[in-house]
C-alpha positions as CSV (number, residue, x, y, z in Angstrom):
1,X,9.6,15.8,-31.7
2,X,6.7,14.3,-29.8
3,X,3.7,15.5,-27.6
4,X,1.6,13.4,-25.0
5,X,-2.0,13.0,-25.8
6,X,-4.4,12.3,-23.0
7,X,-6.8,10.0,-24.7
8,X,-9.0,9.8,-21.5
9,X,-9.9,13.6,-21.8
10,X,-9.1,14.3,-25.5
11,X,-6.5,17.0,-24.8
12,X,-2.8,17.1,-24.6
13,X,-1.3,16.3,-21.3
14,X,1.4,19.1,-21.6
15,X,2.0,21.9,-24.0
16,X,5.6,20.6,-24.1
17,X,7.2,19.0,-27.1
18,X,9.6,16.2,-26.1
19,X,12.9,15.3,-28.1
20,X,12.3,11.5,-27.9
21,X,9.6,9.2,-27.3
22,X,11.4,8.0,-24.1
23,X,11.2,11.6,-22.8
24,X,7.7,11.8,-23.5
25,X,6.8,8.3,-21.7
26,X,8.9,9.6,-18.7
27,X,6.6,12.5,-18.5
28,X,3.5,10.1,-18.8
29,X,4.9,8.3,-15.6
30,X,5.5,11.6,-13.8
31,X,1.8,12.9,-14.8
32,X,0.3,9.7,-13.3
33,X,2.4,9.7,-10.3
34,X,1.2,13.4,-9.3
35,X,-2.3,11.6,-8.6
36,X,-1.2,8.8,-6.4
37,X,-1.5,10.9,-3.1
38,X,-5.1,11.9,-3.8
39,X,-5.7,8.2,-5.0
40,X,-7.5,9.2,-8.2
41,X,-7.4,11.2,-11.4
42,X,-10.3,13.5,-12.1
43,X,-11.4,13.2,-15.7
44,X,-12.9,16.1,-17.8
45,X,-16.4,14.7,-17.2
46,X,-15.7,14.6,-13.4
47,X,-15.2,10.7,-13.2
48,X,-12.6,9.4,-10.5
49,X,-10.3,6.8,-12.1
50,X,-7.2,5.3,-10.9
51,X,-4.1,7.3,-12.0
52,X,-2.9,4.5,-14.0
53,X,-6.1,4.2,-16.0
54,X,-5.4,7.7,-17.5
55,X,-4.8,6.6,-21.2
56,X,-1.7,8.7,-22.3
57,X,-0.4,8.2,-25.8
58,X,2.9,9.5,-27.3
59,X,2.2,11.3,-30.8
60,X,4.3,13.0,-33.2
61,X,4.3,16.8,-32.7
62,X,2.9,18.6,-35.8
63,X,5.7,20.2,-37.9
C-alpha cells in the first residue's frame, strides 16, 4: 500500500491509501489537474505556484 505525500506543504495529499504506486501517481496527476483552471496551487504558507510545481511523492503506507 502507498500514500501520496505533499512535500510542498509537508502533509499527505490525501488520506487515501493506494494499492499500487501507479494508482498513487495517477492520483497525483488528478490532484495537480484540479488547480489548472485557477492557474495556481496555493501553498500552506499562501504562495501561489504553478500546479506542476507542487511536489508530490509516493511513499509506502505505514503497516
